[in-house]
Every structure is written in structure tokens, then in C-alpha cells.
N, C-alpha and C positions, 0 to 999 in steps of 0.2 A: 504494499499499500505507500510506503515510503516513496518508492522506486515512481511507480507514480504519480504523487504529489510534486514530486520531484523532476517528473517528465514534465508533466505540464507547465509547472514553472518556468522552466527553463525555456519551453516553447516560448507563452507570454511576454518572459521577458527580451525576448532575442526578436520577435514581432515587433512590442513597443520601440525595441533599440531602432529597428530594419524603419519604423513608421517616420520616428522620429528623423533621422537621417534622408529619406524623402519629402516630409513636408519640410525641414532647412534647405533644402537644395532645390524648393518650390516647384517637387514634383507631384503629382496624383495620389490620394492615399489608395495604398492597395486593399486591395478585398481580402475575403478569408482565404478563399480558394485561392488567390495569386502566393499569400505568405505561404500557405500551405503547399501549393510547388516547389518556394522556394528553398522551402525547410527538407524535404524531401531532397531535393538534389545537393543542398549546402550543409547541412549542418546534420542531417541523417549519416551520410559518408563517413564525416567524422566524426561521430559518436555514435558510436557500438551499442550503445546501453540504450538505445533509443528501441530497441527492438529487440529488449529484455520484458517490455510493457504493452499495454494495448496501445494499439494505431489513433484509436477515440480521445484515448488520456491529449496528445497535442493536439489534434484536431479540434475536439471542444476547447480548450484554449484560445485556442485564434481566433474561435468562433464568439465568444468572447469578449476579446478584445475590441474584436469590429464591430460589434454591439455599443462598449464602452465607448470607440469614439464617434458613434451616430450618437451615442445622449449627449455628449460634449457640446453639437450642435442642434439639436433637438429640445434637449431641457435647459432651461434656463437656469442657472445657478452649477449647473454640475464641471465638477473638477476636472483636470487632463487624467489620464491614466496613469498610475504607479510601478513601481516598479513592486514585485514582490518579496519577501525575504522568505527566508529557510525557515520553518516551522510559525510562520505565522499564517493563520487561517489556509492551512494546506486544503486542499480538495483537488479530487477529479471527477471525470462523467465517464460512464463505460455504458456500453449498448451492444445485446449480440443473445449467446445461449445464457438466462441469467433464468435460474431456478429457484422455489424456496421449498422449504418443506419443516415446519417448525421453527425450532431455533436456531435452524441454517441456513445457508445462500450458497447460490455457488456465482461464483465473478469470473470472468471470463479472463484469463492469462494468473488469476491468484488462486478459483479454487472454492472450495466449501468453507466456510468461513461460520464462526457460531455468534448469534446474537445472544446480550442480555437477555434480554425478553423475547416473545412467542411474538413471531413475524403471520402479518396474516396470511390467507391463503389467495395468492395473487399470482399473477404471470405479468412481473413489469418488464418491457421492452429496454429501459432504460433505466440508469440510478444514477445517483452522484455521493460518493464519499467523500466526508471530509472530517478533520482533527479536529479538537478540542477538549484544551486540558491533556493532552495525553489519553483523549480514545478516542475511537475511529465509531461515525455516525453515519448509519447509512439514509439515504430517502428515496424516494418511489413514488411513482403517482398509483392510486389503486380506485375500479370504480364503488361507487355511494351512491345508496338511495336514500335521503333524506324521508326520514317520518314526522308525521305533524304531530304532536302530541298539544294536551289539554291542556287550554291557560287559567289560569286562576283567575287572572286581569285581563280587563281589553289594552290598557297601557299605565305604565310606570317612569317616575321621575326619581332621576339618576343626581345626586351630588359628589362628586369626586370632590375627596380634602383632605387634609394634612394629618390631624390628630387619628383622622377613621377614613379606610382607603373607599368608602364608599357608603352615602347616607341613602337610600330605599322611601321614597315619597309615603309609605304603608307604616314611616317607620325602623322599620327592617335597617340595622348595620351591620357595612363588613370591615371589621377594624387591620388597621395599616400593621402591615409583616412586619417591616423596620429592620428587615435584613439586614441592610450594611449598616445598621447604628450596632447591632448585635455584634458585628461582626470586626468592628474597628478595631477593637484589643489585638485579636490575630493577627489582622491585615497589618498591624503597625508591628509587631513581631516579629513576620514575616518578613516582613520591607526592610527593618532594620538587620534580620540575619541575609538579606539577600547584600545590602551594602560591603557587609564585612567581607562578604566570600571574592575570593579572588578570578577575576575577569577571566573570560575563557577554562574554568578549572568545571571539573564534573559536581562539587559539591552545590554549586550557584544554578547550574542546570536545573538538580533536583529542588532546591529553592524554589528556582521558579514557576517551577512544575506546582509546587506548593500551593506557590498565591498562585495561581490562574486556578487551579480547586479552586481555592476557596471564593473565587470572583465569580467562577460558575455555580457555585452554592446558591451567594446571594440571585444571581438571575433567575435560580431554575425555584427558589422560591418564590420570588415576585411572579414569575409567570403562571408558576402553581394556583397563587391568590387567584390573578385576574383570569386564568382559564373557569376555575370554580364560578365567580361570580358572572362571566358572562353566559359560561352555561345554564344557569340560573336564572338568569333575565329573560335570553333567548326559547330556551322550555317551557318557562310559563307565562309568558306574557307578548301578546303579539306588537306593540309598540314600545320602544322605550326614549326617552327625552333624557339627552345628558346633558349636564352642565360641569366642564372642565376647567377645576382649578388645583392642580396637582403637583407637591411635589413628594420624589421618593426619597424618603431616608433610612 
């Protein structure tokens, strides 16, 4: 998986450098197809480790780069694409013969991989695999038939605040988890430990991973509370009116 993410990152950075050189020379921005043809002719022949991973990984990276350049001119405020760094939002795309069986998923060029939780019975045509705080995550689309649930009331108002995550017009309140405030002491300790570690050392990388997992836990707690709140509102009310005045603490 690390090899696939590395190849995707290398293809993105090479494509971005090529596009910048072309634009600075006054040329036309190359398309994803043009970049891939040059990649095969100029890069793959010099870097045989490209053939150790699925061809989908660099191809999709160049497609994403092309889309990123289009957003620069189509969406106001979108910044210029940036070069990617190792171990920072590593991800890659795969398509082809993908099979799912219980806790296991078979990926092209990788083989059978066990998941932490049972996967839904599906036959995805493609998947995206990404790394977050030392763990690998897989994402894919499945067919879903929404079911209409009986509603408690026609409409409800929601006021999002600071002391409470949300106050409903029927008087029900949802407390703010304050995940960051509760984890501040641990985060401070890990940050001090990271500052004392020697740059480039293995212990520094271990501490960085601990710090990343602590931040991931905070994000997961926030997401869990939000999902529970929005699920309750969507299942039990036909219309939801919201006032947004929130600060995450």
C-alpha cells in the first residue's frame, strides 16, 4: 500500500512540475492523457518500481491533478496545486478485479487484506485507499435504497451553540463533547515530547504518530456526536431549520 501511495505521489509531483514548466514557458496546459503518455515514455522507463504497483495509481493521480488545475480557473478562491509530501494524506486509487468477503477485501496487485470491521456485501468497481494516523482506510460506493421513517413532528428548529452542541425547539439539548479541551493536557505532553526528539530519528516518528492519533480521536468524537444528532433529526422530522453560531472546543 505504501508503494502504491508513493507512486501516486511521485506521479502527482512529476505532473505538477511538468505543468508549471509548460505554463512558465507560455505553453498550453497538458491534459491528463498527455501527461500519462509522457509519464510512460519518460518516467516509467527510468523508474522500474512503477511496474511493481497497479497502473491505476499513477493514472488517477494525474487525473486528479488535471481536475485541480481546472478548479483554479473555475472556482474562485481555489489555490494553485501544491506538491505532496511523504506520509501526508497518502492515498491511491484502484480498479479492476475487486472482491469482498466478510472482513476481507481482495485488491489488484495487493491481494487479500483484512479489515478491522465487517465490510458490506458489494461488488465495487473501484476503491480509494488512504492512510490516516498510521492506519489504512478503504472507501467505495455501494447501492443504497433509502427508507421512509415515521416522523415525530413535521418540522423542528435547531440552535447550534457553544455550551451545548445543539438545542432543539422541543426543549431537547445535546451537550458539546468538548473533545479538544479534554485532550489538551495529553496533546501538550506529546507536543513537548516531539520538540525534544531529534529530527530524523525513529523516536520522533513514533511520537508524531502518537500525536496524529490523538488528533484523530478528537475528530472522531466530534464526528460521532454530529452523526448521531443529524441522524436523529433526519429520521424523526420532515423539515429542519438551523441557526449556526458554533465554536468547537
